[in-house]
Every structure is written in C-alpha cells, then in structure tokens.
N, C-alpha and C positions, 0 to 999 in steps of 0.2 A: 504493500500500500504506500509506504513512504516513497519508494522509487517511482511509482506511478504519479504521485503528486509532484515529484521533482520534474518528471518529463512534461507534465502538463504546464508547470510554471515556465519551463524552458520554451515550450511552444508558444505560450502567451507572450513571453518577453520577445521571442523572435517575431511573432506576428505584429506586436506593437512597434518594434523597430522597423519592420517593413513599411507599415503604415506611415510612421514618422518620416522615414526616408523618402517615401513617395510624395508626401506633402512638401518637404523641404525641396525636393527636386523640382516639383511643379512650380513652386514659388521662385526658385532660382532661374529656371528657364523663362518664366514670365517676366522676371526682372531684366534679364538680358535682352529679351525681345523689346521690352519697354525702352531700354537704353538706346536701341537702334533708331528710335524716333527722334533723338536729339542729334544735332550736327556733331560730327566726331571731334572737331577741334575745340568747340566750346565745352563739350563733355569732358575731354581730356584736361582742359584748363581747370575745370571745376573739381574733378577727382584728384588731380595733382595737388591743388590747394587744400582739399579736404584731408588728404593723407599727410601733407606737411603739417597740418594743424593737429590732427588727432594721433598721428603716428608716434610722436614723442611721449604720449601718455600710455602707450601700450607696452606690455612686458617685453616684446621683441626688440624694443628700442634699446634696452639695457644690453641685450645680446649683441646687437649691432654695434653699440659703442665699444664693448669689450673686444669684439673682432677687429674693429678699426684701430683701436689703441694698440693692440698687439701687432697688427700688420704694419702700422705706420708710427713707430715709437718716436720718430723725429717730429711729428706734427703736433701743433698746439691743440688745446681743448677747443678753441674757436674753429680751427680748421676741421677737426673731427666732427663738430656739430654741423658745419656747413655740408660736409660730405654726407652725413647721415640724413639731413633734411633733403638733400638731392636724391638719396636712395628712396626715401618715402615718396617724394614727388614722382620719380620714375615709375615706382610700383603703382601709384595711383593712376598715372597715365596709361600704364599697361592694362589696367583693369578696364578703362574706357575703350582703349583701342581693341581689346579682345572682342568686344561686341560689334566692332566694325572691321574685322580683319579683312573681309572680302572687298572692302572699299578703300583700303589704304594704299594698295600697290598700284601706282599710276605711271610707272616708268614705261615709256614707249621706245623700243629699240630703233624704230624708224625715225624718231625725232630725238636723238641723243642730246641735242643742245637745248631742248625745251626744259624750262625750270619746272619740275614737278615735286611731288612729295618725296620721291626716292632719287638719290643720285649715286652714280658710279664713277670711278676713275676708268680711264681707258685700260689700265693694267688689269683691273678687276673684270672688265668686260672680256678681255682676252683670255683670262683664266677660266671664266665661265664657258666661253665658246669652246675652249680646248677640252674642258671637262665633258661638255655635251656631245662633242664630235669624235672623241677618241675611241668610242665603241668598247670601253672598258668599265667594269664596275668600280665604284669608289666609295670610300667612307668619309663622311663629313661630320666634324665635331663642332659644337657650338657651346655657348655658356649663357647663363642668366644675366645677360647684359641688354639694357634698353628694352626693345621689343624682340624677344627671342623667338617669336613665332614667325617672323617675316621671312627668314631664309627658306623655310619650307614652301611658303607662298610663292617666292621667287622661282623655285624649281618647277612648281606646278604651272605657273603662269607661262613659262617658256617651254612647257611640255617636255621637261627633262624627266626621264623615267626614274622615279625616285620613291622612297618610302621614309617616313619619319617615325621614330620610336617615341612613344608617349606613355605617361603614367595614367592609368585608368582611374577616374574618380570613384570613390566608394559608393556613391549614389547612382543607381542605374539610370534614372531619368536624365541626369546631367550628362552621363556618359553617352547615352543615345543621342542627345542633342549635339554634343561635341563631335561625335563621329559623323553625324549627318551634315553638319555645317562645315566642319573642318575638311572632310573628304572632298567637298566640292571645290575648295580653294587650295588644298594642300596635297592632294593626291592620296596615295595609299598610307594608311596609318596602322602601325603595329603596336599593340598594347604590351607593356612590360609584363612578364610572367614567365612561367616555366617553358612555354612553347615559343617565346620570342626569339631565342637564338636560332631555332629551326626555321622560322618564318623569314628572319633576316638572311640566313644562309640561302634560302630559296630565291630571295630577291636578288642577292648578289650573283647567284648562278646565272640568272637571265641577263646579267650585264647592267643592272640598275644601280642607283646610288642611294645609300642609306645614311640618314642624318640622325644624330643623337646628341643630347646634352651630356657633358662630362664633368661638370664642376660641383657635383654634390657628393657628400660623404656616402661611402658604400661599405657597410659593415664587413662584408667578406671580400673586400677589395684588396688591391696591392698597395703597399705603403709608398707614398710620394711626399715630397716637400712642397708646400705652398706658402709663400710669404715667410719662408724660414721656419715653418712649423710643420711637424709631421701630421699627415692625415691619410685617408685611404680613398682610392679612386677605383671606379668600376673598370675591370680589365677587359670588358667585352669587346671594345673597339680594337684593341691591340691583338686580342686573340683572333678576331675575324681577319685582321690584316695579315696575321701569321698564317692562317689557313688558306686564304685566297690570294695572298701576295698582291693585294691591290693598293693603289695609291690612297694617301690620307691627306685631306685638306681641312682647313679651319674656315668657318664662316662666322661673321659677326655683323651686328647692326649697331651703328652709332647714332645716338639721338642728337639732332641738330636743332638750332633755334627755329621758330616759326613752324613747328609741327612737322619738321622734315627729318629724314633719315639718310645715312650713308651706308650702303651695303658693301662689304668687303669679303673677298675670297682669297685665301693665301695660295701661294705655290704649294706643290706637293711637299708634305712634311716627311723628311727621311726618318724611318724608324731606326731604332737602335738594334744592331745585330750582334750576335755572339760570334765566337771564333769559327763556328760551323756554318755561319751565314744565316742561321735561323733568327727570326725576329725575337728580341728579348721583350717579354711582356711588361715587366716593371719598368725597365729603362725607357721603353716607348711611351708608356703612360706618363713618365716624368717629363719627357720632351713635350708632350701635349699639354701637361699641366703648366709647364714653363710658358708656353704660348698664351694660355689663358691668363696667367699672372701678368704677363706683359700687357694684355688687353685691359685688365682691371686697373693696373697702375696708370694707364693713359686716361681712363675715365672712371675713377673710383666711385663717383656719385651715381653711376648707372648700373652698378652691380648689386646683386641681391645679398647684402651683408646680413640680412635678418634671418639667416638660418644657421644651423650648427655645422659648419664646414669642418671645424676642428673639434675633436672629442678626446676625452681622456681614454687611455687604453682600458 
C-alpha cells in the first residue's frame, strides 16, 4: 500500500509538472510572438536599457563581477562595472533580436557596398566563398558573443549546406516553436544529446558544415586554460576533426553602433598534432579556446560573463 501511494504521488507530481510546463511554454511562445509586433531596433533599445537597469540587482551580477575581476586583474572597479553593464545590455538586446532573427540578416551579396545591418570585410567574404565552394565538410566554432545566432542564419541565407548544434529547452512547447522558427532561417538543427555525435557525423559525411558553441564549461571535458584559469571544454569538435580530418574555422559576430553587426570568419585553424600526425584533442581545444579568448579580450562587454565558465575541481 505505501508503495502504491508513492507511485500515485509521483504520477500526480509528474502530471502537475507537465501541466505547468505547458502553461509556461504557451505563455513564452505568446510573449515572443507579441514581441515581433514591435520594431526590432526600438525593442532592442528598450530591452538593453531594461537589462542594464535590473541586471545589477540580480544574483548573476555578482558572478559576472567575480569572473571579470579574475580575468582582468589590471582593470579598475569602474572599468569592471562598465564592462558588466555592457554585458547586461548585450544580453538584453539579444533577447529582443531573438524574436526577430529572420528579419535581421539584410546583407545582399549583389550590393556589397550598400550600408545594411550586417557588414563584411572582403577577406571574410573570400573565406566564406572558399568554404562554400571547396566541396569539403567543415567544423565551425562560435562563442556567446553579441548575437551568437546570426552565423547560422548567414549559412542558411546563402544556402550553405550546414547544421547547427543547439541545446534543447526543457519545455516542449518552447522547443517546438524554436525548431519550427529556427529551421526556417537556420537550416538543419541538431539537439544536444546522446545521439548528437551520430547525427553530426552523418552531416559531415555528406560534405556539410557543422557549427557549435565552444565557450561553456563541460563537466566531462578536456582541461584548457582560459584567461589564465583552468577550466574544461567540450572535446566534441576536436574529436570530429580527428575522425574526419576536416578543416576548422571560427565565426563571430561583433555588435556595432546603430543596431548593426560585423560578421567574421577566420582562416582554417590548424589543429595540434602528435608525433604520429594524429590530431591531439586537448591541444586542439586549447588552440580554439585561445581564439575565443582573443575575441573576448577585443570586446569584453559583448561576452556572456554571467555564467560559470570556471569551476572548482
């Protein structure tokens, strides 16, 4: 009898959670659809101001300050505060831009001199064309800088055969909306999970390009150094490069004044190889981490300092 009661309580709790998640999901989707009714630039200004105002009152602000102080010991408290406010502003703008992702990319390759929302240098255009036309699979890494969703939109816009790895939300309704809306402007989406490496491998086998974020802490990852502090990085990208021996590129978006962005694509990143010529996983992830650190040092106010990138062993 007691075990039956426990099972009943578990079922009731599970049912209540499903109902709660469904309500939260419906409200979240309704909110995002409502945000699309507002002009994207005005909405981004408002959400940026909102997060600059309330962000310093949230618990994550303390974490961000500690991260920045450890990463930049030479900076004054006022400089740290300025970077932190910028990080909150960028995060707020990202939230508004997320609702308008399909409307942000306005670069026209047939009118490269037209001033639009997105700008490229000629070198980046050349890198992209080489990537698109070499008939080879490739791995693209990115970081939580500025609007980190835009590189995938760039690939889909110019019909580059590509897939993006993403973390599936816990609430099913939100995940369905994300897949329906993102797939239209981002191409194939692969959710993180046990079957993700197999799906990514299949994508690379057909000669496609796979993008993923690489700047978060990964419990079972390889040890790397980031801003002079030890942390762990997901080794998936380096393992895929080792297995497929395909090129690795970095992609980033830089937030510019007047609601504009600059998109950049690096040359191929040379992996670290051992004496046997085989790609070294930890060494390659350190090279990639070094690239990301360089990006963050250039525009520290645009990186997501508000998460636990460093953790005690």
